[in-house]
Gaussian input, Z-matrix of N, CA and C with variables (Angstrom, degrees):
# hf/3-21g

backbone

0 1
 N
 C     1     B1
 C     2     B2     1     A1
 N     3     B3     2     A2     1     D1
 C     4     B4     3     A3     2     D2
 C     5     B5     4     A4     3     D3
 N     6     B6     5     A5     4     D4
 C     7     B7     6     A6     5     D5
 C     8     B8     7     A7     6     D6
 N     9     B9     8     A8     7     D7
 C    10    B10     9     A9     8     D8
 C    11    B11    10    A10     9     D9
 N    12    B12    11    A11    10    D10
 C    13    B13    12    A12    11    D11
 C    14    B14    13    A13    12    D12
 N    15    B15    14    A14    13    D13
 C    16    B16    15    A15    14    D14
 C    17    B17    16    A16    15    D15
 N    18    B18    17    A17    16    D16
 C    19    B19    18    A18    17    D17
 C    20    B20    19    A19    18    D18
 N    21    B21    20    A20    19    D19
 C    22    B22    21    A21    20    D20
 C    23    B23    22    A22    21    D21
 N    24    B24    23    A23    22    D22
 C    25    B25    24    A24    23    D23
 C    26    B26    25    A25    24    D24
 N    27    B27    26    A26    25    D25
 C    28    B28    27    A27    26    D26
 C    29    B29    28    A28    27    D27
 N    30    B30    29    A29    28    D28
 C    31    B31    30    A30    29    D29
 C    32    B32    31    A31    30    D30
 N    33    B33    32    A32    31    D31
 C    34    B34    33    A33    32    D32
 C    35    B35    34    A34    33    D33
 N    36    B36    35    A35    34    D34
 C    37    B37    36    A36    35    D35
 C    38    B38    37    A37    36    D36
 N    39    B39    38    A38    37    D37
 C    40    B40    39    A39    38    D38
 C    41    B41    40    A40    39    D39
 N    42    B42    41    A41    40    D40
 C    43    B43    42    A42    41    D41
 C    44    B44    43    A43    42    D42
 N    45    B45    44    A44    43    D43
 C    46    B46    45    A45    44    D44
 C    47    B47    46    A46    45    D45
 N    48    B48    47    A47    46    D46
 C    49    B49    48    A48    47    D47
 C    50    B50    49    A49    48    D48
 N    51    B51    50    A50    49    D49
 C    52    B52    51    A51    50    D50
 C    53    B53    52    A52    51    D51
 N    54    B54    53    A53    52    D52
 C    55    B55    54    A54    53    D53
 C    56    B56    55    A55    54    D54
 N    57    B57    56    A56    55    D55
 C    58    B58    57    A57    56    D56
 C    59    B59    58    A58    57    D57
 N    60    B60    59    A59    58    D58
 C    61    B61    60    A60    59    D59
 C    62    B62    61    A61    60    D60
 N    63    B63    62    A62    61    D61
 C    64    B64    63    A63    62    D62
 C    65    B65    64    A64    63    D63
 N    66    B66    65    A65    64    D64
 C    67    B67    66    A66    65    D65
 C    68    B68    67    A67    66    D66
 N    69    B69    68    A68    67    D67
 C    70    B70    69    A69    68    D68
 C    71    B71    70    A70    69    D69
 N    72    B72    71    A71    70    D70
 C    73    B73    72    A72    71    D71
 C    74    B74    73    A73    72    D72
 N    75    B75    74    A74    73    D73
 C    76    B76    75    A75    74    D74
 C    77    B77    76    A76    75    D75
 N    78    B78    77    A77    76    D76
 C    79    B79    78    A78    77    D77
 C    80    B80    79    A79    78    D78
 N    81    B81    80    A80    79    D79
 C    82    B82    81    A81    80    D80
 C    83    B83    82    A82    81    D81
 N    84    B84    83    A83    82    D82
 C    85    B85    84    A84    83    D83
 C    86    B86    85    A85    84    D84
 N    87    B87    86    A86    85    D85
 C    88    B88    87    A87    86    D86
 C    89    B89    88    A88    87    D87
 N    90    B90    89    A89    88    D88
 C    91    B91    90    A90    89    D89
 C    92    B92    91    A91    90    D90
 N    93    B93    92    A92    91    D91
 C    94    B94    93    A93    92    D92
 C    95    B95    94    A94    93    D93
 N    96    B96    95    A95    94    D94
 C    97    B97    96    A96    95    D95
 C    98    B98    97    A97    96    D96
 N    99    B99    98    A98    97    D97
 C   100   B100    99    A99    98    D98
 C   101   B101   100   A100    99    D99
 N   102   B102   101   A101   100   D100
 C   103   B103   102   A102   101   D101
 C   104   B104   103   A103   102   D102
 N   105   B105   104   A104   103   D103
 C   106   B106   105   A105   104   D104
 C   107   B107   106   A106   105   D105
 N   108   B108   107   A107   106   D106
 C   109   B109   108   A108   107   D107
 C   110   B110   109   A109   108   D108
 N   111   B111   110   A110   109   D109
 C   112   B112   111   A111   110   D110
 C   113   B113   112   A112   111   D111
 N   114   B114   113   A113   112   D112
 C   115   B115   114   A114   113   D113
 C   116   B116   115   A115   114   D114
 N   117   B117   116   A116   115   D115
 C   118   B118   117   A117   116   D116
 C   119   B119   118   A118   117   D117
 N   120   B120   119   A119   118   D118
 C   121   B121   120   A120   119   D119
 C   122   B122   121   A121   120   D120
 N   123   B123   122   A122   121   D121
 C   124   B124   123   A123   122   D122
 C   125   B125   124   A124   123   D123
 N   126   B126   125   A125   124   D124
 C   127   B127   126   A126   125   D125
 C   128   B128   127   A127   126   D126
 N   129   B129   128   A128   127   D127
 C   130   B130   129   A129   128   D128
 C   131   B131   130   A130   129   D129
 N   132   B132   131   A131   130   D130
 C   133   B133   132   A132   131   D131
 C   134   B134   133   A133   132   D132
 N   135   B135   134   A134   133   D133
 C   136   B136   135   A135   134   D134
 C   137   B137   136   A136   135   D135
 N   138   B138   137   A137   136   D136
 C   139   B139   138   A138   137   D137
 C   140   B140   139   A139   138   D138
 N   141   B141   140   A140   139   D139
 C   142   B142   141   A141   140   D140
 C   143   B143   142   A142   141   D141
 N   144   B144   143   A143   142   D142
 C   145   B145   144   A144   143   D143
 C   146   B146   145   A145   144   D144
 N   147   B147   146   A146   145   D145
 C   148   B148   147   A147   146   D146
 C   149   B149   148   A148   147   D147
 N   150   B150   149   A149   148   D148
 C   151   B151   150   A150   149   D149
 C   152   B152   151   A151   150   D150
 N   153   B153   152   A152   151   D151
 C   154   B154   153   A153   152   D152
 C   155   B155   154   A154   153   D153
 N   156   B156   155   A155   154   D154
 C   157   B157   156   A156   155   D155
 C   158   B158   157   A157   156   D156
 N   159   B159   158   A158   157   D157
 C   160   B160   159   A159   158   D158
 C   161   B161   160   A160   159   D159
 N   162   B162   161   A161   160   D160
 C   163   B163   162   A162   161   D161
 C   164   B164   163   A163   162   D162
 N   165   B165   164   A164   163   D163
 C   166   B166   165   A165   164   D164
 C   167   B167   166   A166   165   D165
 N   168   B168   167   A167   166   D166
 C   169   B169   168   A168   167   D167
 C   170   B170   169   A169   168   D168
 N   171   B171   170   A170   169   D169
 C   172   B172   171   A171   170   D170
 C   173   B173   172   A172   171   D171
 N   174   B174   173   A173   172   D172
 C   175   B175   174   A174   173   D173
 C   176   B176   175   A175   174   D174
 N   177   B177   176   A176   175   D175
 C   178   B178   177   A177   176   D176
 C   179   B179   178   A178   177   D177
 N   180   B180   179   A179   178   D178
 C   181   B181   180   A180   179   D179
 C   182   B182   181   A181   180   D180
 N   183   B183   182   A182   181   D181
 C   184   B184   183   A183   182   D182
 C   185   B185   184   A184   183   D183
 N   186   B186   185   A185   184   D184
 C   187   B187   186   A186   185   D185
 C   188   B188   187   A187   186   D186
 N   189   B189   188   A188   187   D187
 C   190   B190   189   A189   188   D188
 C   191   B191   190   A190   189   D189
 N   192   B192   191   A191   190   D190
 C   193   B193   192   A192   191   D191
 C   194   B194   193   A193   192   D192
 N   195   B195   194   A194   193   D193
 C   196   B196   195   A195   194   D194
 C   197   B197   196   A196   195   D195
 N   198   B198   197   A197   196   D196
 C   199   B199   198   A198   197   D197
 C   200   B200   199   A199   198   D198
 N   201   B201   200   A200   199   D199
 C   202   B202   201   A201   200   D200
 C   203   B203   202   A202   201   D201
 N   204   B204   203   A203   202   D202
 C   205   B205   204   A204   203   D203
 C   206   B206   205   A205   204   D204
 N   207   B207   206   A206   205   D205
 C   208   B208   207   A207   206   D206
 C   209   B209   208   A208   207   D207
 N   210   B210   209   A209   208   D208
 C   211   B211   210   A210   209   D209
 C   212   B212   211   A211   210   D210
 N   213   B213   212   A212   211   D211
 C   214   B214   213   A213   212   D212
 C   215   B215   214   A214   213   D213
 N   216   B216   215   A215   214   D214
 C   217   B217   216   A216   215   D215
 C   218   B218   217   A217   216   D216
 N   219   B219   218   A218   217   D217
 C   220   B220   219   A219   218   D218
 C   221   B221   220   A220   219   D219
 N   222   B222   221   A221   220   D220
 C   223   B223   222   A222   221   D221
 C   224   B224   223   A223   222   D222
 N   225   B225   224   A224   223   D223
 C   226   B226   225   A225   224   D224
 C   227   B227   226   A226   225   D225
 N   228   B228   227   A227   226   D226
 C   229   B229   228   A228   227   D227
 C   230   B230   229   A229   228   D228
 N   231   B231   230   A230   229   D229
 C   232   B232   231   A231   230   D230
 C   233   B233   232   A232   231   D231
 N   234   B234   233   A233   232   D232
 C   235   B235   234   A234   233   D233
 C   236   B236   235   A235   234   D234
 N   237   B237   236   A236   235   D235
 C   238   B238   237   A237   236   D236
 C   239   B239   238   A238   237   D237
 N   240   B240   239   A239   238   D238
 C   241   B241   240   A240   239   D239
 C   242   B242   241   A241   240   D240
 N   243   B243   242   A242   241   D241
 C   244   B244   243   A243   242   D242
 C   245   B245   244   A244   243   D243
 N   246   B246   245   A245   244   D244
 C   247   B247   246   A246   245   D245
 C   248   B248   247   A247   246   D246
 N   249   B249   248   A248   247   D247
 C   250   B250   249   A249   248   D248
 C   251   B251   250   A250   249   D249

   B1=1.4527
   B2=1.5310
   B3=1.3043
   B4=1.4569
   B5=1.5136
   B6=1.3013
   B7=1.4560
   B8=1.5179
   B9=1.3190
   B10=1.4530
   B11=1.5249
   B12=1.2918
   B13=1.4624
   B14=1.5243
   B15=1.3248
   B16=1.4602
   B17=1.5226
   B18=1.3097
   B19=1.4641
   B20=1.5207
   B21=1.3191
   B22=1.4623
   B23=1.5251
   B24=1.3151
   B25=1.4658
   B26=1.5187
   B27=1.3218
   B28=1.4526
   B29=1.5253
   B30=1.3142
   B31=1.4651
   B32=1.5268
   B33=1.3181
   B34=1.4712
   B35=1.5256
   B36=1.3140
   B37=1.4668
   B38=1.5352
   B39=1.3035
   B40=1.4665
   B41=1.5240
   B42=1.3354
   B43=1.4643
   B44=1.5365
   B45=1.3004
   B46=1.4721
   B47=1.5367
   B48=1.3273
   B49=1.4655
   B50=1.5263
   B51=1.3309
   B52=1.4604
   B53=1.5335
   B54=1.3295
   B55=1.4694
   B56=1.5264
   B57=1.3185
   B58=1.4602
   B59=1.5351
   B60=1.3164
   B61=1.4709
   B62=1.5276
   B63=1.3283
   B64=1.4636
   B65=1.5218
   B66=1.3176
   B67=1.4675
   B68=1.5304
   B69=1.3171
   B70=1.4695
   B71=1.5288
   B72=1.3192
   B73=1.4690
   B74=1.5348
   B75=1.3284
   B76=1.4613
   B77=1.5274
   B78=1.3286
   B79=1.4621
   B80=1.5297
   B81=1.3265
   B82=1.4586
   B83=1.5277
   B84=1.3233
   B85=1.4632
   B86=1.5328
   B87=1.3459
   B88=1.4735
   B89=1.5305
   B90=1.3207
   B91=1.4601
   B92=1.5218
   B93=1.3088
   B94=1.4553
   B95=1.5293
   B96=1.3319
   B97=1.4589
   B98=1.5301
   B99=1.3386
   B100=1.4629
   B101=1.5198
   B102=1.3357
   B103=1.4571
   B104=1.5288
   B105=1.3026
   B106=1.4671
   B107=1.5269
   B108=1.3451
   B109=1.4568
   B110=1.5290
   B111=1.3083
   B112=1.4673
   B113=1.5248
   B114=1.3346
   B115=1.4665
   B116=1.5231
   B117=1.3231
   B118=1.4621
   B119=1.5153
   B120=1.3355
   B121=1.4604
   B122=1.5263
   B123=1.3245
   B124=1.4549
   B125=1.5219
   B126=1.3268
   B127=1.4612
   B128=1.5266
   B129=1.3207
   B130=1.4636
   B131=1.5231
   B132=1.3055
   B133=1.4625
   B134=1.5275
   B135=1.3015
   B136=1.4604
   B137=1.5177
   B138=1.3284
   B139=1.4614
   B140=1.5278
   B141=1.3198
   B142=1.4563
   B143=1.5206
   B144=1.3094
   B145=1.4595
   B146=1.5240
   B147=1.3147
   B148=1.4612
   B149=1.5356
   B150=1.3252
   B151=1.4651
   B152=1.5297
   B153=1.3323
   B154=1.4637
   B155=1.5246
   B156=1.3144
   B157=1.4649
   B158=1.5352
   B159=1.3020
   B160=1.4695
   B161=1.5294
   B162=1.3058
   B163=1.4674
   B164=1.5284
   B165=1.3458
   B166=1.4606
   B167=1.5316
   B168=1.3232
   B169=1.4620
   B170=1.5256
   B171=1.3187
   B172=1.4625
   B173=1.5272
   B174=1.3214
   B175=1.4649
   B176=1.5250
   B177=1.3361
   B178=1.4586
   B179=1.5343
   B180=1.3137
   B181=1.4664
   B182=1.5263
   B183=1.3080
   B184=1.4646
   B185=1.5213
   B186=1.3266
   B187=1.4654
   B188=1.5266
   B189=1.3236
   B190=1.4618
   B191=1.5340
   B192=1.3308
   B193=1.4629
   B194=1.5293
   B195=1.3239
   B196=1.4604
   B197=1.5190
   B198=1.3139
   B199=1.4535
   B200=1.5227
   B201=1.3323
   B202=1.4601
   B203=1.5282
   B204=1.3452
   B205=1.4595
   B206=1.5236
   B207=1.3257
   B208=1.4658
   B209=1.5238
   B210=1.3387
   B211=1.4637
   B212=1.5333
   B213=1.3425
   B214=1.4547
   B215=1.5123
   B216=1.3243
   B217=1.4686
   B218=1.5205
   B219=1.3370
   B220=1.4594
   B221=1.5374
   B222=1.3196
   B223=1.4594
   B224=1.5272
   B225=1.3176
   B226=1.4557
   B227=1.5196
   B228=1.3008
   B229=1.4614
   B230=1.5271
   B231=1.3223
   B232=1.4600
   B233=1.5191
   B234=1.3082
   B235=1.4542
   B236=1.5205
   B237=1.2966
   B238=1.4529
   B239=1.5234
   B240=1.3166
   B241=1.4660
   B242=1.5188
   B243=1.2906
   B244=1.4518
   B245=1.5248
   B246=1.3133
   B247=1.4701
   B248=1.5164
   B249=1.3109
   B250=1.4722
   B251=1.5047
   A1=107.69
   A2=114.58
   A3=120.93
   A4=108.61
   A5=114.49
   A6=119.30
   A7=108.11
   A8=114.42
   A9=120.27
   A10=108.30
   A11=115.31
   A12=120.68
   A13=107.59
   A14=115.38
   A15=121.17
   A16=108.40
   A17=116.06
   A18=119.73
   A19=107.43
   A20=115.99
   A21=121.45
   A22=109.40
   A23=115.22
   A24=121.56
   A25=110.38
   A26=115.23
   A27=120.26
   A28=107.84
   A29=116.21
   A30=121.36
   A31=111.80
   A32=116.63
   A33=121.03
   A34=112.98
   A35=117.94
   A36=121.75
   A37=112.93
   A38=117.56
   A39=121.72
   A40=112.27
   A41=116.32
   A42=120.11
   A43=109.00
   A44=117.50
   A45=121.78
   A46=112.63
   A47=118.11
   A48=120.30
   A49=110.98
   A50=116.57
   A51=120.61
   A52=110.68
   A53=116.95
   A54=120.08
   A55=110.52
   A56=116.88
   A57=120.83
   A58=110.14
   A59=117.27
   A60=121.56
   A61=111.33
   A62=116.24
   A63=120.75
   A64=110.24
   A65=116.94
   A66=120.94
   A67=110.16
   A68=116.71
   A69=120.30
   A70=110.01
   A71=117.38
   A72=121.86
   A73=110.09
   A74=117.62
   A75=121.27
   A76=111.92
   A77=117.40
   A78=120.88
   A79=113.07
   A80=117.86
   A81=120.64
   A82=111.70
   A83=116.55
   A84=122.21
   A85=108.58
   A86=117.37
   A87=120.17
   A88=111.85
   A89=115.27
   A90=120.92
   A91=108.91
   A92=115.62
   A93=122.52
   A94=107.76
   A95=116.42
   A96=119.55
   A97=109.65
   A98=114.42
   A99=120.25
   A100=109.38
   A101=114.82
   A102=121.85
   A103=107.31
   A104=116.89
   A105=120.68
   A106=109.80
   A107=115.26
   A108=119.16
   A109=109.18
   A110=116.36
   A111=120.64
   A112=113.58
   A113=117.49
   A114=121.83
   A115=111.93
   A116=117.43
   A117=120.99
   A118=114.11
   A119=117.29
   A120=120.55
   A121=110.02
   A122=115.60
   A123=120.76
   A124=110.04
   A125=115.03
   A126=121.15
   A127=107.85
   A128=115.76
   A129=120.72
   A130=108.31
   A131=115.66
   A132=122.10
   A133=109.81
   A134=116.59
   A135=122.74
   A136=106.74
   A137=116.04
   A138=120.60
   A139=109.42
   A140=115.58
   A141=121.61
   A142=109.80
   A143=115.27
   A144=120.69
   A145=111.59
   A146=117.38
   A147=120.56
   A148=112.08
   A149=117.21
   A150=121.68
   A151=112.29
   A152=117.13
   A153=121.38
   A154=110.75
   A155=114.95
   A156=117.87
   A157=109.71
   A158=114.65
   A159=122.99
   A160=112.59
   A161=116.60
   A162=121.38
   A163=111.44
   A164=117.79
   A165=121.18
   A166=111.21
   A167=117.26
   A168=121.37
   A169=109.53
   A170=116.09
   A171=120.86
   A172=110.76
   A173=117.61
   A174=121.74
   A175=111.03
   A176=117.40
   A177=121.74
   A178=110.67
   A179=116.61
   A180=121.08
   A181=111.12
   A182=117.32
   A183=121.17
   A184=110.97
   A185=117.39
   A186=121.99
   A187=110.97
   A188=116.46
   A189=121.43
   A190=113.20
   A191=115.88
   A192=123.23
   A193=112.46
   A194=115.90
   A195=120.74
   A196=109.95
   A197=116.00
   A198=122.92
   A199=108.41
   A200=116.17
   A201=121.49
   A202=110.87
   A203=115.13
   A204=118.09
   A205=107.44
   A206=117.63
   A207=119.39
   A208=113.15
   A209=117.17
   A210=121.41
   A211=112.90
   A212=117.04
   A213=121.09
   A214=114.66
   A215=117.92
   A216=121.47
   A217=108.29
   A218=116.69
   A219=120.06
   A220=111.97
   A221=115.43
   A222=121.90
   A223=110.65
   A224=117.62
   A225=121.18
   A226=113.11
   A227=117.35
   A228=120.89
   A229=112.47
   A230=117.88
   A231=121.05
   A232=109.69
   A233=115.97
   A234=120.45
   A235=109.47
   A236=115.22
   A237=120.80
   A238=107.39
   A239=115.52
   A240=120.12
   A241=107.94
   A242=115.47
   A243=121.92
   A244=108.82
   A245=115.70
   A246=120.09
   A247=109.04
   A248=114.66
   A249=119.59
   A250=110.96
   D1=136.10
   D2=175.09
   D3=-108.29
   D4=144.29
   D5=175.94
   D6=-107.85
   D7=139.45
   D8=176.08
   D9=-128.79
   D10=155.92
   D11=177.18
   D12=-102.76
   D13=129.27
   D14=-179.73
   D15=-120.61
   D16=124.69
   D17=173.40
   D18=-82.86
   D19=120.12
   D20=-178.84
   D21=-116.18
   D22=141.37
   D23=-176.01
   D24=-126.27
   D25=148.98
   D26=170.04
   D27=-79.90
   D28=161.41
   D29=-179.00
   D30=-53.00
   D31=-42.19
   D32=-176.25
   D33=-65.01
   D34=-19.04
   D35=-177.53
   D36=-90.44
   D37=-5.19
   D38=-175.40
   D39=-85.09
   D40=156.31
   D41=173.50
   D42=-80.83
   D43=175.11
   D44=-173.97
   D45=-62.31
   D46=-40.15
   D47=179.33
   D48=-63.20
   D49=-43.50
   D50=179.60
   D51=-66.60
   D52=-39.38
   D53=177.62
   D54=-62.23
   D55=-37.08
   D56=177.21
   D57=-61.56
   D58=-40.79
   D59=177.17
   D60=-62.39
   D61=-41.34
   D62=178.84
   D63=-61.78
   D64=-47.10
   D65=-179.16
   D66=-62.35
   D67=-40.16
   D68=177.01
   D69=-60.87
   D70=-43.02
   D71=178.58
   D72=-64.65
   D73=-44.67
   D74=-179.87
   D75=-64.39
   D76=-35.32
   D77=-179.66
   D78=-65.43
   D79=-16.12
   D80=177.09
   D81=-71.07
   D82=-15.91
   D83=178.59
   D84=-137.57
   D85=72.96
   D86=-175.55
   D87=-67.27
   D88=164.21
   D89=176.79
   D90=-75.18
   D91=132.47
   D92=-177.05
   D93=-124.92
   D94=121.78
   D95=-178.31
   D96=-149.90
   D97=167.08
   D98=178.59
   D99=-113.46
   D100=145.79
   D101=177.44
   D102=-141.72
   D103=172.49
   D104=178.54
   D105=-115.95
   D106=143.96
   D107=174.31
   D108=-84.90
   D109=-176.38
   D110=-176.31
   D111=-65.46
   D112=-14.57
   D113=179.42
   D114=-99.76
   D115=3.86
   D116=178.96
   D117=86.08
   D118=5.26
   D119=178.19
   D120=-77.88
   D121=138.03
   D122=178.80
   D123=-77.93
   D124=130.77
   D125=-179.70
   D126=-123.41
   D127=131.42
   D128=176.39
   D129=-86.37
   D130=126.55
   D131=-179.31
   D132=-113.08
   D133=142.51
   D134=173.68
   D135=-126.45
   D136=126.38
   D137=-179.05
   D138=-119.60
   D139=122.09
   D140=178.77
   D141=-90.78
   D142=144.39
   D143=-179.10
   D144=-65.52
   D145=-28.75
   D146=178.28
   D147=-66.21
   D148=-15.97
   D149=176.75
   D150=-93.67
   D151=-3.50
   D152=-178.13
   D153=-92.52
   D154=164.16
   D155=175.63
   D156=-86.22
   D157=165.46
   D158=-174.81
   D159=-55.18
   D160=-42.37
   D161=-177.33
   D162=-64.20
   D163=-41.24
   D164=179.48
   D165=-65.00
   D166=-40.16
   D167=178.38
   D168=-64.87
   D169=-44.62
   D170=179.27
   D171=-60.75
   D172=-44.63
   D173=178.43
   D174=-61.80
   D175=-43.36
   D176=179.74
   D177=-60.02
   D178=-45.25
   D179=-179.79
   D180=-66.04
   D181=-39.00
   D182=-179.79
   D183=-68.28
   D184=-45.27
   D185=179.68
   D186=-60.20
   D187=-39.57
   D188=-178.21
   D189=-88.94
   D190=3.10
   D191=177.96
   D192=55.80
   D193=39.80
   D194=177.11
   D195=-75.57
   D196=137.58
   D197=175.34
   D198=-126.83
   D199=152.16
   D200=-173.19
   D201=-136.90
   D202=157.23
   D203=170.14
   D204=-80.49
   D205=178.92
   D206=-174.37
   D207=-67.99
   D208=-11.04
   D209=178.93
   D210=-97.93
   D211=-2.38
   D212=178.78
   D213=93.32
   D214=10.00
   D215=175.99
   D216=-84.67
   D217=137.07
   D218=-175.40
   D219=-69.19
   D220=139.50
   D221=175.80
   D222=-134.45
   D223=9.56
   D224=-176.31
   D225=-66.31
   D226=-14.82
   D227=-178.90
   D228=-84.18
   D229=-8.43
   D230=178.63
   D231=-74.55
   D232=142.78
   D233=179.32
   D234=-118.77
   D235=146.28
   D236=175.79
   D237=-106.92
   D238=124.47
   D239=178.39
   D240=-113.97
   D241=128.82
   D242=178.86
   D243=-81.66
   D244=140.06
   D245=174.45
   D246=-77.54
   D247=144.08
   D248=178.84
   D249=-88.98

């Protein structure tokens, strides 16, 4: 096993180009939910992250504990295991 060091950043720490990459990645899996109109009819809504404001995207990434490299590629799935 080889160990490597990865610098991971929260969304708020990224530059604008990297944030754009994050939003592009998030838009591949938009939020999908149901709501009702004024007549009680169920309406399926899809919300893309590119339509959200900066604060909402930042909150979403923080809640889901997403981490990124300096280019905006996700690295939150990496795990660090301590040797015994």
